[in-house]
C-alpha positions in Angstrom: 29.7 -42.0 -159.2 27.4 -41.5 -161.8 28.8 -38.3 -163.1 32.6 -40.5 -163.4 30.5 -43.0 -166.0 28.8 -40.6 -167.8 32.0 -38.8 -168.5 33.6 -42.3 -169.2 31.0 -43.2 -171.9 31.4 -40.0 -173.3 34.9 -40.5 -173.8 34.8 -43.8 -175.0 32.0 -43.0 -177.6 34.5 -39.7 -178.6 37.2 -42.3 -179.1 35.3 -44.8 -181.1 33.4 -42.2 -183.3 37.2 -40.7 -183.8 38.4 -44.2 -184.9 35.8 -44.6 -187.3 36.4 -41.1 -189.1 40.2 -42.6 -189.0 39.1 -45.5 -190.6 37.6 -43.4 -193.5 40.3 -41.0 -194.3 42.7 -44.0 -194.9 40.1 -45.9 -197.1 40.6 -45.0 -201.0 37.4 -42.9 -202.2 35.6 -45.1 -204.8 36.7 -44.8 -208.4 40.3 -43.7 -207.1 41.7 -46.4 -209.4 39.3 -46.1 -212.1 40.7 -42.4 -212.3 44.0 -43.6 -212.1 43.8 -45.9 -214.9 42.0 -42.9 -217.2 44.7 -40.7 -216.5 47.0 -42.9 -217.4 45.2 -44.1 -220.6 44.6 -40.3 -221.5 48.3 -39.4 -221.2 49.3 -42.4 -223.3 46.9 -41.1 -226.2 48.6 -37.8 -225.9 51.9 -39.3 -225.8 50.4 -41.3 -229.3 49.0 -38.2 -230.8 45.5 -39.7 -230.0 44.2 -36.2 -229.3 40.6 -37.0 -229.4 40.7 -39.6 -227.2 42.8 -37.8 -224.7 40.6 -35.1 -225.0 37.7 -37.4 -223.6 39.3 -39.0 -221.0 41.0 -35.7 -219.5 37.2 -34.4 -219.9 35.9 -36.7 -218.1 38.9 -36.4 -215.8 38.6 -32.6 -215.0 34.6 -33.0 -214.2 35.5 -35.8 -211.6 38.4 -33.9 -209.9 37.7 -29.9 -210.8 40.2 -28.9 -208.2 43.6 -30.3 -210.2 45.1 -27.6 -212.3 47.4 -30.3 -213.6 44.6 -31.9 -215.4 43.2 -28.5 -216.9 46.7 -27.8 -218.1 46.7 -31.2 -219.9 43.2 -30.6 -221.3 44.4 -27.4 -222.6 47.0 -28.9 -224.2 45.3 -31.5 -226.2 42.8 -28.9 -227.1 45.7 -26.3 -228.4 46.7 -29.6 -230.8 43.6 -30.0 -232.1 43.4 -26.2 -232.9 40.3 -25.9 -230.2 41.9 -22.5 -228.9 38.8 -20.8 -227.3 38.5 -24.3 -225.4 42.1 -24.2 -224.7 42.0 -21.0 -223.2 39.3 -21.7 -221.0 41.0 -24.5 -219.8 44.6 -22.4 -218.8 42.1 -20.0 -217.4 40.9 -22.4 -215.0 44.4 -23.5 -214.3 45.5 -20.0 -213.4 42.4 -19.8 -211.8 43.4 -22.5 -209.2 47.3 -22.2 -209.5 47.4 -18.1 -210.3 51.5 -18.4 -210.4 51.6 -21.2 -212.6 54.3 -19.5 -215.6 53.7 -22.8 -218.0 49.6 -21.9 -218.0 50.8 -18.4 -218.5 52.8 -19.0 -221.5 50.3 -21.3 -223.0 47.6 -19.1 -222.7 50.2 -16.3 -224.1 50.4 -18.5 -227.4 46.8 -19.4 -227.7 45.9 -15.7 -227.6 48.8 -15.2 -230.3 47.1 -17.8 -232.6 43.4 -16.6 -232.1 44.9 -13.0 -232.8 46.8 -14.6 -235.9 43.6 -16.0 -237.2 41.4 -13.1 -236.7 44.0 -10.8 -238.4 44.1 -13.1 -241.3 40.4 -13.2 -241.4 40.3 -9.5 -241.8 42.5 -9.5 -244.4 40.2 -11.8 -246.4 37.0 -10.4 -245.6 38.6 -6.8 -246.6 39.1 -7.8 -250.2 39.0 -5.0 -253.0 37.0 -3.4 -251.0 38.9 -2.1 -248.3 42.6 -2.4 -249.5 44.2 -0.3 -246.7 42.5 -2.4 -243.8 43.3 -5.8 -246.1 47.2 -4.8 -246.0 47.4 -4.1 -242.6 45.6 -7.1 -241.4 47.5 -9.0 -243.4 51.0 -7.5 -241.7 49.8 -7.9 -238.1 49.0 -11.5 -239.1 52.2 -12.1 -240.7 54.1 -10.3 -237.7 52.1 -12.4 -235.6 53.1 -15.6 -237.1 56.9 -14.8 -237.3 56.9 -14.5 -233.4 57.0 -18.1 -233.3 59.4 -18.8 -236.0 62.5 -19.3 -233.6 60.6 -21.8 -231.8 59.8 -25.4 -232.8 56.6 -26.5 -234.0 55.4 -27.5 -230.6 55.2 -23.8 -228.8 53.1 -24.8 -225.8 54.7 -26.0 -222.9 53.9 -29.5 -222.0 53.2 -30.8 -218.7 55.6 -32.2 -215.9 55.1 -36.1 -215.7 
């Protein structure tokens, strides 16, 4: 009889703990509404071209939710628009670490890497000057060739996030 009572008490305690755990899962985490509002403002700022505000908001969002590839993708897009190419490449690499087959992130990383290469060759051409005419010419040709890769496309070469 004592054994049966212990089993019943254990069963009741287990059920009570399980129910308490379930209640915790249905409640929204603290700050979820604030994060949703911040994401809404970030998207609005991006859409209206207020990139510094959008960048600040997306930076806060990825710090709060670091495993969300969509937030990293949007941060990369903002940074690309602001010509912060190293930071944008890092953001797209975060996306690919979380979602290795994300074609949009791969595309945008490629665009950023091309822009970085174009800038490096243009700088090389400028730095070579008259002292290294062959290098100046080669670097200028490389910069021009890379720049022409984007000509058939419109001015927004990065792929935007889905709503």
